[in-house]
C-alpha positions as YAML, in Angstrom:
chain: A
units: angstrom
residues:
- id: 1
  name: ALA
  ca: [91.51, 104.67, 135.39]
- id: 2
  name: PRO
  ca: [92.38, 103.45, 131.84]
- id: 3
  name: VAL
  ca: [90.16, 103.34, 128.87]
- id: 4
  name: SER
  ca: [88.01, 101.22, 127.93]
- id: 5
  name: ALA
  ca: [86.84, 101.23, 123.77]
- id: 6
  name: LYS
  ca: [87.42, 99.51, 120.91]
- id: 7
  name: VAL
  ca: [90.71, 99.62, 120.10]
- id: 8
  name: SER
  ca: [91.52, 98.99, 116.12]
- id: 9
  name: ILE
  ca: [94.58, 97.28, 115.69]
- id: 10
  name: VAL
  ca: [95.91, 98.19, 112.14]
- id: 11
  name: ILE
  ca: [99.14, 96.07, 110.57]
- id: 12
  name: PRO
  ca: [100.39, 96.02, 106.62]
- id: 13
  name: THR
  ca: [102.27, 93.08, 105.53]
- id: 14
  name: CYS
  ca: [103.47, 91.53, 102.69]
- id: 15
  name: ALA
  ca: [104.23, 88.69, 104.57]
- id: 16
  name: ALA
  ca: [107.98, 88.19, 104.51]
- id: 17
  name: HIS
  ca: [109.12, 85.25, 107.07]
- id: 18
  name: GLY
  ca: [105.78, 84.46, 108.05]
- id: 19
  name: TYR
  ca: [106.06, 86.92, 110.57]
- id: 20
  name: ILE
  ca: [102.15, 88.00, 110.20]
- id: 21
  name: GLU
  ca: [101.09, 84.95, 111.66]
- id: 22
  name: THR
  ca: [103.15, 85.10, 115.17]
- id: 23
  name: CYS
  ca: [102.16, 88.69, 115.45]
- id: 24
  name: VAL
  ca: [98.36, 87.58, 114.79]
- id: 25
  name: ARG
  ca: [98.54, 84.23, 116.49]
- id: 26
  name: THR
  ca: [100.03, 85.79, 120.05]
- id: 27
  name: LEU
  ca: [97.68, 89.43, 119.68]
- id: 28
  name: ARG
  ca: [94.85, 86.91, 119.86]
- id: 29
  name: ALA
  ca: [96.48, 84.30, 122.27]
- id: 30
  name: VAL
  ca: [98.42, 87.11, 124.79]
- id: 31
  name: THR
  ca: [97.00, 90.26, 124.42]
- id: 32
  name: ALA
  ca: [94.26, 90.54, 128.12]
- id: 33
  name: TYR
  ca: [92.16, 93.49, 126.63]
- id: 34
  name: ARG
  ca: [90.13, 91.99, 124.35]
- id: 35
  name: ASP
  ca: [88.06, 95.05, 122.90]
- id: 36
  name: PHE
  ca: [89.66, 94.78, 119.91]
- id: 37
  name: GLU
  ca: [89.99, 94.52, 115.81]
- id: 38
  name: ILE
  ca: [92.91, 93.27, 113.41]
- id: 39
  name: VAL
  ca: [92.96, 95.00, 110.35]
- id: 40
  name: VAL
  ca: [95.45, 94.00, 107.83]
- id: 41
  name: LEU
  ca: [96.76, 95.95, 105.02]
- id: 42
  name: ASP
  ca: [97.84, 93.02, 102.53]
- id: 43
  name: ASN
  ca: [100.74, 94.11, 100.15]
- id: 44
  name: ILE
  ca: [101.09, 90.13, 99.38]
- id: 45
  name: PRO
  ca: [102.33, 88.62, 96.37]
- id: 46
  name: MET
  ca: [100.45, 86.82, 94.27]
- id: 47
  name: SER
  ca: [103.15, 84.13, 94.78]
- id: 48
  name: GLU
  ca: [102.71, 83.70, 98.04]
- id: 49
  name: SER
  ca: [99.10, 83.56, 98.42]
- id: 50
  name: HIS
  ca: [98.73, 80.68, 100.46]
- id: 51
  name: TRP
  ca: [98.75, 83.90, 103.26]
- id: 52
  name: LYS
  ca: [95.85, 85.93, 101.78]
- id: 53
  name: PHE
  ca: [93.55, 83.29, 102.53]
- id: 54
  name: TRP
  ca: [95.51, 82.47, 105.87]
- id: 55
  name: LEU
  ca: [94.28, 85.98, 106.78]
- id: 56
  name: ALA
  ca: [90.46, 86.24, 105.42]
- id: 57
  name: ASP
  ca: [90.24, 83.47, 108.33]
- id: 58
  name: ASN
  ca: [92.68, 84.92, 110.79]
- id: 59
  name: VAL
  ca: [91.62, 88.98, 111.11]
- id: 60
  name: ASP
  ca: [88.76, 90.79, 111.41]
- id: 61
  name: LYS
  ca: [89.21, 93.40, 108.33]
- id: 62
  name: VAL
  ca: [91.35, 92.97, 105.18]
- id: 63
  name: VAL
  ca: [91.97, 95.84, 103.05]
- id: 64
  name: ASP
  ca: [93.79, 94.63, 99.52]
- id: 65
  name: ILE
  ca: [97.19, 97.54, 98.60]
- id: 66
  name: PRO
  ca: [99.14, 95.38, 96.06]
- id: 67
  name: ASP
  ca: [100.72, 99.22, 94.94]
- id: 68
  name: ALA
  ca: [103.85, 99.76, 95.71]
- id: 69
  name: PHE
  ca: [104.90, 99.83, 100.06]
- id: 70
  name: ASN
  ca: [103.92, 103.42, 101.62]
- id: 71
  name: TRP
  ca: [104.36, 102.87, 104.89]
- id: 72
  name: SER
  ca: [102.10, 105.87, 105.70]
- id: 73
  name: ARG
  ca: [99.48, 105.97, 102.79]
- id: 74
  name: PHE
  ca: [99.16, 101.86, 103.90]
- id: 75
  name: ASN
  ca: [98.55, 102.99, 107.73]
- id: 76
  name: ASN
  ca: [96.28, 106.28, 106.57]
- id: 77
  name: LEU
  ca: [94.07, 103.58, 104.46]
- id: 78
  name: GLY
  ca: [94.22, 101.22, 107.45]
- id: 79
  name: ALA
  ca: [92.32, 104.01, 109.46]
- id: 80
  name: ASP
  ca: [89.85, 104.78, 107.00]
- id: 81
  name: ALA
  ca: [88.96, 100.28, 107.64]
- id: 82
  name: ALA
  ca: [89.33, 100.30, 111.19]
- id: 83
  name: ASP
  ca: [85.99, 101.63, 113.43]
- id: 84
  name: GLY
  ca: [87.74, 102.09, 117.30]
- id: 85
  name: GLU
  ca: [88.25, 105.44, 119.08]
- id: 86
  name: TYR
  ca: [91.71, 104.01, 119.41]
- id: 87
  name: ILE
  ca: [93.73, 103.06, 116.60]
- id: 88
  name: LEU
  ca: [97.07, 101.11, 117.09]
- id: 89
  name: PHE
  ca: [99.88, 101.36, 114.42]
- id: 90
  name: LEU
  ca: [101.68, 97.68, 114.35]
- id: 91
  name: ASN
  ca: [104.50, 95.88, 112.58]
- id: 92
  name: ASP
  ca: [103.76, 92.55, 111.52]
- id: 93
  name: ASP
  ca: [106.97, 91.15, 112.99]
- id: 94
  name: ILE
  ca: [105.64, 91.94, 116.78]
- id: 95
  name: GLU
  ca: [105.36, 89.02, 118.78]
- id: 96
  name: ILE
  ca: [103.32, 90.06, 121.75]
- id: 97
  name: VAL
  ca: [105.00, 88.43, 125.61]
- id: 98
  name: ASP
  ca: [103.20, 90.68, 127.87]
- id: 99
  name: PRO
  ca: [99.31, 89.87, 128.34]
- id: 100
  name: ALA
  ca: [99.29, 93.66, 130.10]
- id: 101
  name: TRP
  ca: [100.78, 95.13, 127.26]
- id: 102
  name: LEU
  ca: [97.69, 97.11, 125.69]
- id: 103
  name: ASP
  ca: [96.02, 97.50, 129.24]
- id: 104
  name: THR
  ca: [99.13, 99.59, 129.83]
- id: 105
  name: MET
  ca: [99.38, 101.94, 126.95]
- id: 106
  name: LEU
  ca: [95.34, 102.57, 127.35]
- id: 107
  name: GLU
  ca: [95.76, 103.24, 130.94]
- id: 108
  name: HIS
  ca: [98.40, 106.34, 129.38]
- id: 109
  name: MET
  ca: [95.41, 107.27, 127.21]
- id: 110
  name: ALA
  ca: [93.34, 107.73, 129.62]
- id: 111
  name: ARG
  ca: [95.56, 111.12, 130.50]
- id: 112
  name: PRO
  ca: [94.41, 113.94, 128.41]
- id: 113
  name: GLU
  ca: [97.24, 115.15, 127.90]
- id: 114
  name: VAL
  ca: [98.99, 111.82, 126.47]
- id: 115
  name: GLY
  ca: [98.71, 112.26, 122.55]
- id: 116
  name: ILE
  ca: [100.40, 109.16, 121.51]
- id: 117
  name: VAL
  ca: [101.87, 106.13, 123.60]
- id: 118
  name: GLY
  ca: [104.65, 103.77, 122.48]
- id: 119
  name: PRO
  ca: [106.38, 100.57, 124.31]
- id: 120
  name: ARG
  ca: [109.40, 99.28, 124.83]
- id: 121
  name: LEU
  ca: [110.56, 96.93, 122.29]
- id: 122
  name: LEU
  ca: [113.07, 94.38, 122.38]
- id: 123
  name: TYR
  ca: [114.80, 92.67, 120.15]
- id: 124
  name: PRO
  ca: [114.65, 89.03, 119.96]
- id: 125
  name: SER
  ca: [118.18, 88.81, 121.63]
- id: 126
  name: ARG
  ca: [116.57, 90.52, 124.35]
- id: 127
  name: ARG
  ca: [118.10, 94.25, 123.91]
- id: 128
  name: VAL
  ca: [116.39, 97.06, 123.23]
- id: 129
  name: GLN
  ca: [114.95, 98.33, 120.08]
- id: 130
  name: HIS
  ca: [112.81, 100.69, 120.70]
- id: 131
  name: ALA
  ca: [113.00, 102.86, 124.57]
- id: 132
  name: GLY
  ca: [111.86, 106.25, 123.04]
- id: 133
  name: MET
  ca: [113.00, 108.44, 120.36]
- id: 134
  name: PHE
  ca: [114.58, 111.90, 119.85]
- id: 135
  name: LEU
  ca: [115.23, 113.95, 116.57]
- id: 136
  name: ALA
  ca: [119.11, 114.12, 115.31]
- id: 137
  name: ASN
  ca: [120.53, 117.45, 113.89]
- id: 138
  name: ASN
  ca: [119.31, 116.70, 110.73]
- id: 139
  name: GLY
  ca: [115.74, 116.30, 111.83]
- id: 140
  name: VAL
  ca: [115.79, 112.33, 111.75]
- id: 141
  name: ALA
  ca: [114.54, 110.62, 114.56]
- id: 142
  name: ARG
  ca: [117.10, 108.17, 116.37]
- id: 143
  name: HIS
  ca: [116.11, 105.48, 119.03]
- id: 144
  name: ALA
  ca: [117.49, 106.14, 122.68]
- id: 145
  name: PHE
  ca: [119.06, 103.11, 124.17]
- id: 146
  name: ARG
  ca: [119.44, 100.89, 121.02]
- id: 147
  name: PHE
  ca: [120.92, 97.62, 121.95]
- id: 148
  name: ALA
  ca: [120.87, 98.39, 125.17]
- id: 149
  name: ALA
  ca: [120.40, 95.05, 127.60]
- id: 150
  name: GLU
  ca: [116.98, 94.54, 128.67]
- id: 151
  name: ASP
  ca: [117.87, 95.16, 132.25]
- id: 152
  name: ASP
  ca: [120.89, 98.00, 131.73]
- id: 153
  name: PRO
  ca: [119.06, 101.41, 133.55]
- id: 154
  name: GLY
  ca: [121.11, 103.74, 131.22]
- id: 155
  name: TYR
  ca: [121.16, 107.16, 132.11]
- id: 156
  name: PHE
  ca: [119.24, 107.75, 135.71]
- id: 157
  name: GLY
  ca: [117.09, 104.37, 134.35]
- id: 158
  name: LEU
  ca: [115.30, 106.42, 131.20]
- id: 159
  name: PRO
  ca: [115.40, 102.76, 129.32]
- id: 160
  name: LEU
  ca: [113.55, 101.31, 132.01]
- id: 161
  name: THR
  ca: [111.27, 104.20, 132.77]
- id: 162
  name: ARG
  ca: [108.02, 105.65, 131.46]
- id: 163
  name: ARG
  ca: [107.97, 108.85, 130.75]
- id: 164
  name: ASN
  ca: [107.39, 111.47, 127.93]
- id: 165
  name: VAL
  ca: [109.83, 111.14, 124.72]
- id: 166
  name: THR
  ca: [109.90, 113.10, 121.74]
- id: 167
  name: ALA
  ca: [108.79, 110.37, 119.37]
- id: 168
  name: VAL
  ca: [107.59, 106.86, 119.59]
- id: 169
  name: THR
  ca: [108.34, 104.23, 116.50]
- id: 170
  name: GLY
  ca: [104.88, 103.33, 114.50]
- id: 171
  name: ALA
  ca: [106.58, 99.54, 114.97]
- id: 172
  name: CYS
  ca: [103.89, 99.96, 117.91]
- id: 173
  name: MET
  ca: [101.83, 103.20, 118.47]
- id: 174
  name: LEU
  ca: [98.84, 103.78, 120.03]
- id: 175
  name: MET
  ca: [96.72, 106.99, 119.66]
- id: 176
  name: ARG
  ca: [93.09, 108.44, 120.04]
- id: 177
  name: ARG
  ca: [91.41, 108.33, 116.50]
- id: 178
  name: ALA
  ca: [90.60, 111.22, 117.37]
- id: 179
  name: THR
  ca: [94.15, 112.95, 117.51]
- id: 180
  name: PHE
  ca: [95.18, 111.19, 114.46]
- id: 181
  name: GLU
  ca: [92.41, 112.86, 112.23]
- id: 182
  name: ALA
  ca: [93.28, 116.36, 113.94]
- id: 183
  name: LEU
  ca: [97.03, 115.88, 113.47]
- id: 184
  name: GLY
  ca: [96.45, 115.56, 109.62]
- id: 185
  name: ARG
  ca: [96.91, 111.82, 109.29]
- id: 186
  name: PHE
  ca: [100.53, 110.33, 108.69]
- id: 187
  name: ASP
  ca: [102.39, 112.63, 105.80]
- id: 188
  name: GLU
  ca: [102.73, 110.28, 102.98]
- id: 189
  name: ALA
  ca: [105.33, 112.08, 101.29]
- id: 190
  name: HIS
  ca: [108.20, 110.42, 102.61]
- id: 191
  name: GLN
  ca: [109.13, 106.60, 101.79]
- id: 192
  name: ILE
  ca: [111.35, 105.09, 104.33]
- id: 193
  name: VAL
  ca: [112.73, 108.04, 107.16]
- id: 194
  name: ASN
  ca: [110.05, 109.77, 109.20]
- id: 195
  name: ASN
  ca: [107.04, 108.25, 107.59]
- id: 196
  name: ASP
  ca: [105.81, 106.55, 110.88]
- id: 197
  name: LEU
  ca: [106.86, 110.01, 112.77]
- id: 198
  name: ASP
  ca: [105.67, 113.13, 110.97]
- id: 199
  name: PHE
  ca: [102.21, 114.13, 110.32]
...
């Protein structure tokens, strides 16, 4: 049976291109699972202050962080502000299109051997952005099947199959709060590469 508990959706944003509005509006309008809160980490410059006011009216919690952007640090601070038993780390350029997306991810969280769940993500062109990750020889994670067509079965149908993978992208990553804390949270030493993968 799927789990049923509060999910804290943690989203860092500088409000670039107004993506945060699409993200929040589709979260609210499309998502079938309703027990969630939206926690936004506000890294918006004062020159875009209208977005600060928009956030205040449209999300559940805003954490103001004017510092230089550090994905790991920002999301660690977002977890501090979150109340949910589950934490979903989400990029602000994600648009929700499938009502069952969160139910589907939570279904896998009901399995005690599962630590982290990530979805297949598509670019606006409907090509694959994320269908699991693997570690390359240099220790840097790479996206499997990136840029494949949405319906391309690839190798043994893997891009279309729910399966175990080495890692998932922090663009949309669900885990139990207890797991997040037990692993020691995100390693804030990374500036860009691996900042969403290394605990």
